[in-house]
C-alpha positions as CSV (number, residue, x, y, z in Angstrom):
1,L,8.3,0.9,-39.5
2,S,11.7,1.9,-38.1
3,Y,12.4,-1.9,-37.5
4,M,11.7,-2.5,-41.2
5,I,13.9,0.3,-42.3
6,R,16.8,-1.0,-40.0
7,L,16.4,-4.4,-41.5
8,Q,16.6,-3.0,-45.0
9,I,19.8,-1.1,-44.4
10,G,21.4,-4.0,-42.7
11,E,21.3,-2.8,-39.0
12,E,20.9,-5.5,-36.4
13,E,18.4,-4.9,-33.6
14,D,19.8,-4.6,-30.1
15,P,17.6,-6.5,-27.7
16,M,18.8,-4.5,-24.7
17,K,17.7,-1.2,-26.3
18,N,14.3,-2.7,-27.0
19,L,14.0,-3.8,-23.4
20,A,15.0,-0.4,-22.2
21,R,12.4,1.2,-24.5
22,L,9.7,-1.1,-23.3
23,I,10.4,-0.4,-19.7
24,L,10.5,3.3,-20.3
25,V,7.2,3.3,-22.1
26,S,5.6,1.1,-19.4
27,I,6.8,3.5,-16.7
28,L,5.6,6.6,-18.5
29,M,2.2,5.0,-19.1
30,M,1.9,4.0,-15.5
31,F,2.5,7.6,-14.4
32,A,0.2,9.0,-17.0
33,T,-2.6,6.8,-15.9
34,S,-2.1,7.5,-12.2
35,S,-1.7,11.3,-12.7
36,W,-4.4,12.0,-15.2
37,A,-7.3,9.5,-14.8
38,E,-10.3,10.7,-12.7
39,V,-10.9,8.5,-9.6
40,V,-14.4,7.9,-8.2
41,Q,-15.3,5.8,-5.2
42,L,-18.9,4.6,-5.4
43,Y,-20.7,3.6,-2.2
44,N,-24.0,1.7,-2.4
45,C,-26.2,3.0,0.4
46,E,-29.4,2.0,2.1
47,Q,-31.1,5.0,3.7
48,H,-32.6,4.5,7.2
49,D,-36.4,4.7,7.3
50,D,-36.5,7.7,9.6
51,V,-34.2,9.8,7.4
52,D,-35.3,11.9,4.4
53,T,-33.3,12.8,1.3
54,E,-32.7,16.4,2.4
55,Q,-30.9,15.1,5.5
56,I,-28.6,12.9,3.2
57,F,-27.8,16.0,1.1
58,T,-27.1,18.0,4.2
59,I,-24.7,15.5,5.7
60,A,-23.0,14.9,2.4
61,S,-22.4,18.7,2.0
62,K,-21.1,18.9,5.6
63,W,-18.7,16.0,4.9
64,L,-17.5,17.6,1.6
65,K,-16.8,20.9,3.3
66,A,-14.7,19.1,5.9
67,A,-13.0,16.8,3.4
68,K,-11.8,19.7,1.3
69,T,-9.7,20.8,4.3
70,V,-7.9,17.5,4.3
71,K,-4.6,17.5,2.4
72,G,-5.3,16.1,-1.1
73,G,-9.0,16.8,-0.8
74,E,-9.0,20.3,-2.2
75,N,-10.5,19.2,-5.5
76,L,-12.9,16.5,-4.2
77,R,-16.4,16.3,-5.7
78,V,-19.4,14.5,-4.2
79,W,-22.6,13.3,-5.9
80,V,-25.6,11.7,-4.3
81,R,-27.2,9.6,-7.1
82,H,-30.8,8.2,-6.8
83,P,-32.0,5.4,-9.1
84,V,-34.7,6.4,-11.6
85,A,-35.1,3.2,-13.5
86,A,-33.1,0.3,-12.1
87,A,-33.2,-2.9,-10.3
88,T,-31.3,-1.9,-7.2
89,D,-32.5,-4.3,-4.5
90,D,-31.6,-2.5,-1.2
91,I,-29.7,0.4,-2.7
92,D,-31.5,3.7,-2.1
93,F,-28.7,5.9,-3.4
94,V,-25.1,5.9,-4.5
95,L,-22.7,8.2,-2.8
96,A,-19.9,9.1,-5.3
97,I,-16.7,10.7,-4.2
98,G,-14.2,11.8,-6.8
99,T,-10.8,13.3,-7.3
100,P,-9.2,14.4,-10.6
101,N,-6.4,11.8,-10.3
102,F,-4.9,9.0,-8.3
103,T,-2.2,11.2,-6.9
104,E,-4.7,13.4,-5.2
105,W,-6.8,10.4,-4.1
106,G,-3.7,8.8,-2.5
107,V,-2.7,12.0,-0.7
108,F,-6.3,12.4,0.6
109,T,-6.6,8.9,1.8
110,D,-3.2,9.1,3.6
111,H,-4.4,12.1,5.5
112,Y,-8.1,11.2,6.1
113,E,-7.8,9.2,9.3
114,G,-8.4,11.5,12.3
115,S,-9.6,14.4,10.2
116,T,-12.8,16.4,10.8
117,A,-14.3,14.6,7.7
118,S,-13.6,11.2,9.3
119,E,-15.4,12.3,12.4
120,I,-18.5,13.1,10.3
121,D,-18.5,9.5,9.1
122,D,-20.3,8.5,12.3
123,E,-23.1,11.0,11.7
124,F,-23.5,9.6,8.2
125,D,-23.7,6.1,9.6
126,E,-26.6,7.2,11.7
127,M,-28.5,8.0,8.5
128,A,-27.5,5.3,6.0
129,D,-25.7,2.0,5.7
130,C,-23.1,2.2,2.9
131,A,-21.4,-1.1,3.5
132,D,-19.8,-1.8,0.1
133,S,-17.9,0.4,-2.3
134,T,-15.9,0.2,-5.5
135,L,-13.1,2.4,-6.8
136,W,-13.2,3.4,-10.4
137,E,-11.0,5.3,-12.8
138,G,-12.0,6.9,-16.1
139,E,-11.7,9.7,-18.5
140,E,-14.3,11.9,-20.1
141,I,-14.8,11.3,-23.8
142,K,-15.2,14.5,-25.7
């Protein structure tokens, strides 16, 4: 609309101003997405035969408690999701780990190696194989 008004009153458009506006909007959108979008990493897991679901909940809880002490992990959330009606092949459960935004996710992953939570990974590996994962972002629709 402002472009149409400028044309009607005889102003010429400055291409450098448009480029600067485009760059500014792009940068702002990039920061808005990385700062505000929830981040969730989903691990597809196959539970070992000699392990029950309660043991999975216990080790996940232990890991979360330790992970919350890692810088950037203060707001971590963890879910253990079991399929109810799905074709899941060898997936017994999905371990979901989430942070409110990419900023916290980045700080957490930067400080994870060598933390108490990373040491618990070995215990988790004794109970389940969670070979592949995906990283998702999203926002709640209200």
